[in-house]
PDB file with SEQRES, HELIX, SHEET and CRYST1 records, atoms N, CA, C and O in Angstrom:
SEQRES   1 A   63  MET LYS ASN ARG LEU ARG LEU LEU ARG ALA GLU ARG GLY          
SEQRES   2 A   63  TRP SER GLN GLN GLU LEU ALA GLU ARG LEU GLY VAL SER          
SEQRES   3 A   63  ARG GLN THR VAL ASN SER ILE GLU ALA GLU ARG TYR ASP          
SEQRES   4 A   63  PRO SER LEU PRO LEU ALA PHE THR ILE ALA GLU VAL PHE          
SEQRES   5 A   63  GLY GLU PRO ILE GLU ALA ILE PHE SER ARG GLU                  
HELIX    1 AA1 LEU A    5  ARG A   12  1                                   8    
HELIX    2 AA2 GLN A   16  LEU A   23  1                                   8    
HELIX    3 AA3 ARG A   27  GLU A   34  1                                   8    
HELIX    4 AA4 LEU A   42  PHE A   52  1                                  11    
HELIX    5 AA5 ILE A   56  ILE A   59  1                                   4    
SHEET    1 AA1 2 LYS A   2  ASN A   3  0                                        
SHEET    2 AA1 2 PHE A  60  SER A  61 -1                                        
CRYST1    1.000    1.000    1.000  90.00  90.00  90.00 P 1           1          
ATOM      1  N   MET A   1      89.866  89.192  91.049  1.00  0.00           N  
ATOM      2  CA  MET A   1      89.980  88.940  92.448  1.00  0.00           C  
ATOM      3  C   MET A   1      89.095  89.938  93.202  1.00  0.00           C  
ATOM      4  O   MET A   1      89.140  91.140  92.939  1.00  0.00           O  
ATOM      5  N   LYS A   2      88.316  89.444  94.114  1.00  0.00           N  
ATOM      6  CA  LYS A   2      87.460  90.301  94.918  1.00  0.00           C  
ATOM      7  C   LYS A   2      88.289  90.855  96.104  1.00  0.00           C  
ATOM      8  O   LYS A   2      89.257  90.239  96.550  1.00  0.00           O  
ATOM      9  N   ASN A   3      87.876  92.019  96.584  1.00  0.00           N  
ATOM     10  CA  ASN A   3      88.565  92.577  97.737  1.00  0.00           C  
ATOM     11  C   ASN A   3      87.648  93.442  98.598  1.00  0.00           C  
ATOM     12  O   ASN A   3      86.598  93.893  98.141  1.00  0.00           O  
ATOM     13  N   ARG A   4      88.051  93.666  99.839  1.00  0.00           N  
ATOM     14  CA  ARG A   4      87.287  94.449 100.796  1.00  0.00           C  
ATOM     15  C   ARG A   4      87.955  95.802 101.068  1.00  0.00           C  
ATOM     16  O   ARG A   4      87.702  96.434 102.095  1.00  0.00           O  
ATOM     17  N   LEU A   5      88.802  96.232 100.142  1.00  0.00           N  
ATOM     18  CA  LEU A   5      89.579  97.437 100.383  1.00  0.00           C  
ATOM     19  C   LEU A   5      88.698  98.661 100.634  1.00  0.00           C  
ATOM     20  O   LEU A   5      88.951  99.408 101.579  1.00  0.00           O  
ATOM     21  N   ARG A   6      87.689  98.879  99.825  1.00  0.00           N  
ATOM     22  CA  ARG A   6      86.824 100.062  99.950  1.00  0.00           C  
ATOM     23  C   ARG A   6      86.146 100.051 101.333  1.00  0.00           C  
ATOM     24  O   ARG A   6      86.097 101.075 102.014  1.00  0.00           O  
ATOM     25  N   LEU A   7      85.629  98.888 101.736  1.00  0.00           N  
ATOM     26  CA  LEU A   7      84.958  98.781 103.034  1.00  0.00           C  
ATOM     27  C   LEU A   7      85.919  99.034 104.181  1.00  0.00           C  
ATOM     28  O   LEU A   7      85.573  99.766 105.108  1.00  0.00           O  
ATOM     29  N   LEU A   8      87.095  98.465 104.156  1.00  0.00           N  
ATOM     30  CA  LEU A   8      88.066  98.666 105.216  1.00  0.00           C  
ATOM     31  C   LEU A   8      88.511 100.121 105.299  1.00  0.00           C  
ATOM     32  O   LEU A   8      88.689 100.669 106.387  1.00  0.00           O  
ATOM     33  N   ARG A   9      88.684 100.727 104.153  1.00  0.00           N  
ATOM     34  CA  ARG A   9      89.078 102.148 104.086  1.00  0.00           C  
ATOM     35  C   ARG A   9      87.967 103.020 104.680  1.00  0.00           C  
ATOM     36  O   ARG A   9      88.230 103.925 105.471  1.00  0.00           O  
ATOM     37  N   ALA A  10      86.762 102.744 104.297  1.00  0.00           N  
ATOM     38  CA  ALA A  10      85.601 103.550 104.785  1.00  0.00           C  
ATOM     39  C   ALA A  10      85.424 103.398 106.290  1.00  0.00           C  
ATOM     40  O   ALA A  10      85.105 104.366 106.980  1.00  0.00           O  
ATOM     41  N   GLU A  11      85.630 102.188 106.802  1.00  0.00           N  
ATOM     42  CA  GLU A  11      85.518 101.951 108.246  1.00  0.00           C  
ATOM     43  C   GLU A  11      86.488 102.823 109.034  1.00  0.00           C  
ATOM     44  O   GLU A  11      86.215 103.190 110.177  1.00  0.00           O  
ATOM     45  N   ARG A  12      87.622 103.152 108.419  1.00  0.00           N  
ATOM     46  CA  ARG A  12      88.608 103.949 109.111  1.00  0.00           C  
ATOM     47  C   ARG A  12      88.465 105.460 108.793  1.00  0.00           C  
ATOM     48  O   ARG A  12      89.165 106.294 109.366  1.00  0.00           O  
ATOM     49  N   GLY A  13      87.571 105.775 107.895  1.00  0.00           N  
ATOM     50  CA  GLY A  13      87.332 107.172 107.530  1.00  0.00           C  
ATOM     51  C   GLY A  13      88.453 107.775 106.686  1.00  0.00           C  
ATOM     52  O   GLY A  13      88.650 108.990 106.694  1.00  0.00           O  
ATOM     53  N   TRP A  14      89.182 106.938 105.964  1.00  0.00           N  
ATOM     54  CA  TRP A  14      90.282 107.417 105.129  1.00  0.00           C  
ATOM     55  C   TRP A  14      89.804 107.700 103.722  1.00  0.00           C  
ATOM     56  O   TRP A  14      88.954 106.978 103.201  1.00  0.00           O  
ATOM     57  N   SER A  15      90.322 108.714 103.115  1.00  0.00           N  
ATOM     58  CA  SER A  15      90.060 108.967 101.698  1.00  0.00           C  
ATOM     59  C   SER A  15      90.960 108.040 100.889  1.00  0.00           C  
ATOM     60  O   SER A  15      91.886 107.428 101.421  1.00  0.00           O  
ATOM     61  N   GLN A  16      90.669 107.948  99.602  1.00  0.00           N  
ATOM     62  CA  GLN A  16      91.555 107.153  98.743  1.00  0.00           C  
ATOM     63  C   GLN A  16      92.984 107.748  98.755  1.00  0.00           C  
ATOM     64  O   GLN A  16      93.973 107.016  98.732  1.00  0.00           O  
ATOM     65  N   GLN A  17      93.062 109.084  98.790  1.00  0.00           N  
ATOM     66  CA  GLN A  17      94.382 109.728  98.813  1.00  0.00           C  
ATOM     67  C   GLN A  17      95.146 109.391 100.100  1.00  0.00           C  
ATOM     68  O   GLN A  17      96.349 109.137 100.063  1.00  0.00           O  
ATOM     69  N   GLU A  18      94.438 109.391 101.237  1.00  0.00           N  
ATOM     70  CA  GLU A  18      95.104 109.049 102.502  1.00  0.00           C  
ATOM     71  C   GLU A  18      95.604 107.619 102.485  1.00  0.00           C  
ATOM     72  O   GLU A  18      96.714 107.350 102.945  1.00  0.00           O  
ATOM     73  N   LEU A  19      94.821 106.707 101.973  1.00  0.00           N  
ATOM     74  CA  LEU A  19      95.257 105.301 101.896  1.00  0.00           C  
ATOM     75  C   LEU A  19      96.446 105.211 100.904  1.00  0.00           C  
ATOM     76  O   LEU A  19      97.433 104.533 101.190  1.00  0.00           O  
ATOM     77  N   ALA A  20      96.355 105.863  99.794  1.00  0.00           N  
ATOM     78  CA  ALA A  20      97.454 105.838  98.808  1.00  0.00           C  
ATOM     79  C   ALA A  20      98.748 106.298  99.432  1.00  0.00           C  
ATOM     80  O   ALA A  20      99.792 105.692  99.187  1.00  0.00           O  
ATOM     81  N   GLU A  21      98.720 107.348 100.231  1.00  0.00           N  
ATOM     82  CA  GLU A  21      99.920 107.854 100.885  1.00  0.00           C  
ATOM     83  C   GLU A  21     100.489 106.840 101.852  1.00  0.00           C  
ATOM     84  O   GLU A  21     101.706 106.671 101.932  1.00  0.00           O  
ATOM     85  N   ARG A  22      99.614 106.156 102.594  1.00  0.00           N  
ATOM     86  CA  ARG A  22     100.067 105.118 103.531  1.00  0.00           C  
ATOM     87  C   ARG A  22     100.696 103.922 102.812  1.00  0.00           C  
ATOM     88  O   ARG A  22     101.584 103.255 103.342  1.00  0.00           O  
ATOM     89  N   LEU A  23     100.214 103.671 101.599  1.00  0.00           N  
ATOM     90  CA  LEU A  23     100.701 102.534 100.802  1.00  0.00           C  
ATOM     91  C   LEU A  23     101.885 102.881  99.917  1.00  0.00           C  
ATOM     92  O   LEU A  23     102.603 101.993  99.458  1.00  0.00           O  
ATOM     93  N   GLY A  24     102.096 104.188  99.674  1.00  0.00           N  
ATOM     94  CA  GLY A  24     103.149 104.617  98.804  1.00  0.00           C  
ATOM     95  C   GLY A  24     102.823 104.397  97.312  1.00  0.00           C  
ATOM     96  O   GLY A  24     103.702 104.127  96.494  1.00  0.00           O  
ATOM     97  N   VAL A  25     101.523 104.524  96.998  1.00  0.00           N  
ATOM     98  CA  VAL A  25     101.045 104.402  95.615  1.00  0.00           C  
ATOM     99  C   VAL A  25     100.186 105.629  95.271  1.00  0.00           C  
ATOM    100  O   VAL A  25      99.950 106.490  96.119  1.00  0.00           O  
ATOM    101  N   SER A  26      99.730 105.694  94.033  1.00  0.00           N  
ATOM    102  CA  SER A  26      98.871 106.823  93.628  1.00  0.00           C  
ATOM    103  C   SER A  26      97.419 106.565  94.061  1.00  0.00           C  
ATOM    104  O   SER A  26      97.041 105.430  94.352  1.00  0.00           O  
ATOM    105  N   ARG A  27      96.633 107.611  94.098  1.00  0.00           N  
ATOM    106  CA  ARG A  27      95.215 107.486  94.386  1.00  0.00           C  
ATOM    107  C   ARG A  27      94.531 106.672  93.285  1.00  0.00           C  
ATOM    108  O   ARG A  27      93.592 105.923  93.552  1.00  0.00           O  
ATOM    109  N   GLN A  28      95.014 106.825  92.038  1.00  0.00           N  
ATOM    110  CA  GLN A  28      94.441 106.079  90.932  1.00  0.00           C  
ATOM    111  C   GLN A  28      94.647 104.596  91.119  1.00  0.00           C  
ATOM    112  O   GLN A  28      93.793 103.801  90.725  1.00  0.00           O  
ATOM    113  N   THR A  29      95.777 104.196  91.720  1.00  0.00           N  
ATOM    114  CA  THR A  29      96.037 102.760  91.982  1.00  0.00           C  
ATOM    115  C   THR A  29      95.006 102.235  92.997  1.00  0.00           C  
ATOM    116  O   THR A  29      94.429 101.162  92.821  1.00  0.00           O  
ATOM    117  N   VAL A  30      94.797 103.005  94.040  1.00  0.00           N  
ATOM    118  CA  VAL A  30      93.817 102.588  95.072  1.00  0.00           C  
ATOM    119  C   VAL A  30      92.434 102.479  94.434  1.00  0.00           C  
ATOM    120  O   VAL A  30      91.710 101.517  94.691  1.00  0.00           O  
ATOM    121  N   ASN A  31      92.064 103.443  93.616  1.00  0.00           N  
ATOM    122  CA  ASN A  31      90.772 103.431  92.941  1.00  0.00           C  
ATOM    123  C   ASN A  31      90.661 102.176  92.041  1.00  0.00           C  
ATOM    124  O   ASN A  31      89.621 101.518  92.038  1.00  0.00           O  
ATOM    125  N   SER A  32      91.678 101.857  91.311  1.00  0.00           N  
ATOM    126  CA  SER A  32      91.640 100.699  90.417  1.00  0.00           C  
ATOM    127  C   SER A  32      91.521  99.377  91.187  1.00  0.00           C  
ATOM    128  O   SER A  32      90.802  98.471  90.765  1.00  0.00           O  
ATOM    129  N   ILE A  33      92.227  99.273  92.313  1.00  0.00           N  
ATOM    130  CA  ILE A  33      92.141  98.064  93.107  1.00  0.00           C  
ATOM    131  C   ILE A  33      90.746  97.943  93.706  1.00  0.00           C  
ATOM    132  O   ILE A  33      90.159  96.862  93.688  1.00  0.00           O  
ATOM    133  N   GLU A  34      90.204  99.048  94.241  1.00  0.00           N  
ATOM    134  CA  GLU A  34      88.852  99.007  94.812  1.00  0.00           C  
ATOM    135  C   GLU A  34      87.830  98.619  93.780  1.00  0.00           C  
ATOM    136  O   GLU A  34      86.888  97.889  94.086  1.00  0.00           O  
ATOM    137  N   ALA A  35      87.993  99.091  92.561  1.00  0.00           N  
ATOM    138  CA  ALA A  35      87.017  98.807  91.477  1.00  0.00           C  
ATOM    139  C   ALA A  35      87.262  97.427  90.856  1.00  0.00           C  
ATOM    140  O   ALA A  35      86.554  97.006  89.941  1.00  0.00           O  
ATOM    141  N   GLU A  36      88.296  96.727  91.381  1.00  0.00           N  
ATOM    142  CA  GLU A  36      88.642  95.375  90.916  1.00  0.00           C  
ATOM    143  C   GLU A  36      89.027  95.362  89.439  1.00  0.00           C  
ATOM    144  O   GLU A  36      88.812  94.372  88.741  1.00  0.00           O  
ATOM    145  N   ARG A  37      89.606  96.489  88.964  1.00  0.00           N  
ATOM    146  CA  ARG A  37      90.155  96.558  87.624  1.00  0.00           C  
ATOM    147  C   ARG A  37      91.631  96.219  87.595  1.00  0.00           C  
ATOM    148  O   ARG A  37      92.217  96.003  86.534  1.00  0.00           O  
ATOM    149  N   TYR A  38      92.233  96.175  88.800  1.00  0.00           N  
ATOM    150  CA  TYR A  38      93.668  95.950  88.920  1.00  0.00           C  
ATOM    151  C   TYR A  38      93.939  95.090  90.161  1.00  0.00           C  
ATOM    152  O   TYR A  38      93.444  95.382  91.249  1.00  0.00           O  
ATOM    153  N   ASP A  39      94.725  94.035  89.982  1.00  0.00           N  
ATOM    154  CA  ASP A  39      95.126  93.213  91.123  1.00  0.00           C  
ATOM    155  C   ASP A  39      96.502  93.675  91.560  1.00  0.00           C  
ATOM    156  O   ASP A  39      97.414  93.778  90.739  1.00  0.00           O  
ATOM    157  N   PRO A  40      96.660  93.954  92.840  1.00  0.00           N  
ATOM    158  CA  PRO A  40      97.964  94.453  93.313  1.00  0.00           C  
ATOM    159  C   PRO A  40      99.038  93.366  93.245  1.00  0.00           C  
ATOM    160  O   PRO A  40      98.738  92.172  93.268  1.00  0.00           O  
ATOM    161  N   SER A  41     100.274  93.800  93.163  1.00  0.00           N  
ATOM    162  CA  SER A  41     101.399  92.868  93.232  1.00  0.00           C  
ATOM    163  C   SER A  41     101.411  92.223  94.609  1.00  0.00           C  
ATOM    164  O   SER A  41     100.778  92.714  95.545  1.00  0.00           O  
ATOM    165  N   LEU A  42     102.119  91.148  94.718  1.00  0.00           N  
ATOM    166  CA  LEU A  42     102.208  90.465  96.042  1.00  0.00           C  
ATOM    167  C   LEU A  42     102.797  91.366  97.100  1.00  0.00           C  
ATOM    168  O   LEU A  42     102.264  91.416  98.208  1.00  0.00           O  
ATOM    169  N   PRO A  43     103.902  92.102  96.807  1.00  0.00           N  
ATOM    170  CA  PRO A  43     104.422  93.014  97.841  1.00  0.00           C  
ATOM    171  C   PRO A  43     103.404  94.078  98.254  1.00  0.00           C  
ATOM    172  O   PRO A  43     103.289  94.397  99.437  1.00  0.00           O  
ATOM    173  N   LEU A  44     102.667  94.630  97.286  1.00  0.00           N  
ATOM    174  CA  LEU A  44     101.659  95.630  97.617  1.00  0.00           C  
ATOM    175  C   LEU A  44     100.522  95.011  98.427  1.00  0.00           C  
ATOM    176  O   LEU A  44     100.021  95.636  99.362  1.00  0.00           O  
ATOM    177  N   ALA A  45     100.114  93.803  98.086  1.00  0.00           N  
ATOM    178  CA  ALA A  45      99.083  93.111  98.865  1.00  0.00           C  
ATOM    179  C   ALA A  45      99.513  92.927 100.312  1.00  0.00           C  
ATOM    180  O   ALA A  45      98.709  93.112 101.225  1.00  0.00           O  
ATOM    181  N   PHE A  46     100.792  92.558 100.533  1.00  0.00           N  
ATOM    182  CA  PHE A  46     101.294  92.424 101.875  1.00  0.00           C  
ATOM    183  C   PHE A  46     101.275  93.768 102.606  1.00  0.00           C  
ATOM    184  O   PHE A  46     100.936  93.827 103.788  1.00  0.00           O  
ATOM    185  N   THR A  47     101.635  94.834 101.912  1.00  0.00           N  
ATOM    186  CA  THR A  47     101.607  96.171 102.527  1.00  0.00           C  
ATOM    187  C   THR A  47     100.191  96.580 102.893  1.00  0.00           C  
ATOM    188  O   THR A  47      99.964  97.140 103.965  1.00  0.00           O  
ATOM    189  N   ILE A  48      99.240  96.306 102.013  1.00  0.00           N  
ATOM    190  CA  ILE A  48      97.833  96.602 102.298  1.00  0.00           C  
ATOM    191  C   ILE A  48      97.373  95.847 103.533  1.00  0.00           C  
ATOM    192  O   ILE A  48      96.711  96.422 104.398  1.00  0.00           O  
ATOM    193  N   ALA A  49      97.711  94.579 103.626  1.00  0.00           N  
ATOM    194  CA  ALA A  49      97.337  93.763 104.795  1.00  0.00           C  
ATOM    195  C   ALA A  49      97.955  94.355 106.057  1.00  0.00           C  
ATOM    196  O   ALA A  49      97.300  94.419 107.098  1.00  0.00           O  
ATOM    197  N   GLU A  50      99.211  94.787 105.971  1.00  0.00           N  
ATOM    198  CA  GLU A  50      99.885  95.362 107.114  1.00  0.00           C  
ATOM    199  C   GLU A  50      99.228  96.652 107.577  1.00  0.00           C  
ATOM    200  O   GLU A  50      99.012  96.861 108.771  1.00  0.00           O  
ATOM    201  N   VAL A  51      98.913  97.513 106.618  1.00  0.00           N  
ATOM    202  CA  VAL A  51      98.281  98.833 106.926  1.00  0.00           C  
ATOM    203  C   VAL A  51      96.919  98.614 107.661  1.00  0.00           C  
ATOM    204  O   VAL A  51      96.564  99.368 108.567  1.00  0.00           O  
ATOM    205  N   PHE A  52      96.194  97.591 107.251  1.00  0.00           N  
ATOM    206  CA  PHE A  52      94.892  97.338 107.860  1.00  0.00           C  
ATOM    207  C   PHE A  52      94.951  96.368 109.035  1.00  0.00           C  
ATOM    208  O   PHE A  52      93.947  96.151 109.714  1.00  0.00           O  
ATOM    209  N   GLY A  53      96.123  95.786 109.275  1.00  0.00           N  
ATOM    210  CA  GLY A  53      96.254  94.848 110.390  1.00  0.00           C  
ATOM    211  C   GLY A  53      95.429  93.588 110.220  1.00  0.00           C  
ATOM    212  O   GLY A  53      94.918  93.021 111.187  1.00  0.00           O  
ATOM    213  N   GLU A  54      95.308  93.155 108.956  1.00  0.00           N  
ATOM    214  CA  GLU A  54      94.508  91.995 108.626  1.00  0.00           C  
ATOM    215  C   GLU A  54      95.355  91.031 107.814  1.00  0.00           C  
ATOM    216  O   GLU A  54      96.290  91.466 107.141  1.00  0.00           O  
ATOM    217  N   PRO A  55      95.054  89.700 107.854  1.00  0.00           N  
ATOM    218  CA  PRO A  55      95.748  88.803 106.955  1.00  0.00           C  
ATOM    219  C   PRO A  55      95.282  89.051 105.488  1.00  0.00           C  
ATOM    220  O   PRO A  55      94.155  89.480 105.241  1.00  0.00           O  
ATOM    221  N   ILE A  56      96.169  88.772 104.565  1.00  0.00           N  
ATOM    222  CA  ILE A  56      95.822  89.005 103.137  1.00  0.00           C  
ATOM    223  C   ILE A  56      94.530  88.341 102.756  1.00  0.00           C  
ATOM    224  O   ILE A  56      93.738  88.923 102.015  1.00  0.00           O  
ATOM    225  N   GLU A  57      94.287  87.136 103.238  1.00  0.00           N  
ATOM    226  CA  GLU A  57      93.098  86.401 102.852  1.00  0.00           C  
ATOM    227  C   GLU A  57      91.833  86.996 103.413  1.00  0.00           C  
ATOM    228  O   GLU A  57      90.742  86.657 102.956  1.00  0.00           O  
ATOM    229  N   ALA A  58      91.941  87.870 104.387  1.00  0.00           N  
ATOM    230  CA  ALA A  58      90.765  88.573 104.924  1.00  0.00           C  
ATOM    231  C   ALA A  58      90.421  89.802 104.067  1.00  0.00           C  
ATOM    232  O   ALA A  58      89.338  90.374 104.190  1.00  0.00           O  
ATOM    233  N   ILE A  59      91.349  90.189 103.213  1.00  0.00           N  
ATOM    234  CA  ILE A  59      91.123  91.389 102.329  1.00  0.00           C  
ATOM    235  C   ILE A  59      90.820  90.948 100.908  1.00  0.00           C  
ATOM    236  O   ILE A  59      89.915  91.478 100.264  1.00  0.00           O  
ATOM    237  N   PHE A  60      91.581  89.976 100.423  1.00  0.00           N  
ATOM    238  CA  PHE A  60      91.470  89.515  99.034  1.00  0.00           C  
ATOM    239  C   PHE A  60      90.942  88.081  99.003  1.00  0.00           C  
ATOM    240  O   PHE A  60      91.297  87.253  99.841  1.00  0.00           O  
ATOM    241  N   SER A  61      90.081  87.808  98.009  1.00  0.00           N  
ATOM    242  CA  SER A  61      89.605  86.447  97.872  1.00  0.00           C  
ATOM    243  C   SER A  61      89.404  86.148  96.369  1.00  0.00           C  
ATOM    244  O   SER A  61      89.224  87.054  95.555  1.00  0.00           O  
ATOM    245  N   ARG A  62      89.439  84.876  96.043  1.00  0.00           N  
ATOM    246  CA  ARG A  62      89.165  84.490  94.667  1.00  0.00           C  
ATOM    247  C   ARG A  62      87.681  84.615  94.414  1.00  0.00           C  
ATOM    248  O   ARG A  62      86.879  84.512  95.342  1.00  0.00           O  
ATOM    249  N   GLU A  63      87.316  84.831  93.195  1.00  0.00           N  
ATOM    250  CA  GLU A  63      85.895  85.020  92.889  1.00  0.00           C  
ATOM    251  C   GLU A  63      85.107  83.729  92.995  1.00  0.00           C  
ATOM    252  O   GLU A  63      83.897  83.724  92.767  1.00  0.00           O  
TER     253      GLU A  63                                                      
END                                                                             
């Protein structure tokens, strides 16, 4: 699954650690999602969308 997580985080000037704290996950989890090595659970995807104020489909897309 493709995602815009890195771009959205960079636009806000947040580090991976800052985003991880907002999401309640580890920095390694954020890194893995950004690198597209890990797809987040549906609840985490909803939390990510909420943190960025975007619909899920604006952040995640099928390849």
